[in-house]
C-alpha positions in Angstrom: 50.2 113.1 182.6 53.3 115.2 182.5 56.2 113.7 180.6 59.8 114.6 181.4 60.9 114.1 177.7 58.9 114.6 174.5 59.8 114.7 170.8 58.7 117.0 168.0 56.8 115.5 165.0 60.0 115.8 162.9 62.0 113.9 165.5 59.4 111.2 165.7 59.5 110.9 161.9 63.3 110.5 162.0 63.0 107.9 164.8 60.6 105.9 162.6 63.1 106.2 159.7 65.9 104.9 161.9 63.7 102.0 163.1 63.0 101.1 159.5 66.8 101.0 158.8 68.1 99.5 162.0 65.2 97.7 163.7 62.9 98.7 166.5 65.5 98.3 169.3 66.7 101.8 169.7 67.5 103.9 172.8 68.5 107.5 173.5 71.0 108.9 175.9 71.4 112.6 176.7 75.1 113.1 176.2 76.8 115.4 178.7 80.1 116.3 177.2 83.2 114.9 175.7 83.1 114.2 172.0 79.5 115.1 171.2 78.7 117.9 173.6 75.2 117.7 175.1 73.2 116.3 172.3 70.7 113.4 172.5 72.4 110.3 171.1 70.5 107.5 169.4 71.9 103.9 169.7 70.9 100.4 169.1 70.0 98.8 172.4 73.1 97.1 173.6 75.6 99.5 172.0 75.6 101.6 175.2 74.8 100.1 178.6 73.3 102.5 181.0 75.1 102.5 184.4 73.6 102.6 187.8 74.1 106.4 187.7 71.8 106.7 184.6 68.1 107.3 184.9 65.4 106.4 182.3 63.2 109.5 182.4 60.8 108.5 179.7 60.4 107.3 176.1 60.3 109.0 172.7 58.9 107.2 169.7 58.7 104.1 171.9 62.4 104.2 172.6 63.8 104.5 176.2 65.5 107.8 177.0 68.3 107.9 179.6 70.2 110.7 181.3 72.9 110.6 183.9 71.9 111.4 187.5 74.3 114.3 187.7 72.9 115.9 184.5 69.3 115.2 185.7 70.0 117.5 188.6 70.2 120.4 186.2 67.2 119.3 184.1 64.8 118.0 186.8 62.6 121.1 186.6 62.4 121.1 182.8 60.8 119.1 180.2 63.3 118.0 177.5 62.0 118.6 174.0 63.9 116.5 171.4 63.9 117.9 167.9 66.1 117.8 164.9 68.2 120.3 162.9 70.1 120.1 159.6 73.8 119.2 159.8 76.0 116.6 161.3 75.4 115.8 164.9 76.9 113.2 167.2 79.5 111.1 165.5 78.3 108.0 167.5 74.6 108.6 167.0 72.6 106.6 164.4 71.2 109.7 162.6 74.6 110.9 161.6 74.4 109.8 157.9 70.9 111.3 157.5 72.2 114.9 157.2 70.3 115.9 160.4 70.9 115.6 164.1 68.8 115.4 167.2 68.9 118.4 169.5 67.6 119.1 172.9 65.4 122.0 173.8 63.6 122.5 177.1 60.9 124.4 179.0 60.4 124.8 182.7 57.5 122.9 184.3 54.8 125.1 185.7 53.7 124.8 189.3 50.8 122.4 188.6 53.1 120.2 186.5 55.7 120.2 189.3 53.1 119.0 191.8 52.1 116.2 189.4 55.7 115.1 189.1 56.2 114.7 192.9 
């Protein structure tokens, strides 16, 4: 089964760390500008309410992952790959104090994967 969003082992390890600190009720939202650029943001469920214009495109580490419909139009032919890097990331994201931040990479789906997604 083709997944629209996946996480690297390092990102999954960080998600587990955040769950241990904050509880299992975490969610992700692919930011699309303003204060934190276009980084994936990690929140406690309830801190951010997805709107009717947001889509849940999958889960990483057992946590729902949302993206806006408008941004999805740019990413619909790509698999999002959530990783981490050193440094401070999104000021509103839970991993901020950890000295690392979530980042989004991508790869285009091949023809067979595109057919499976339809």
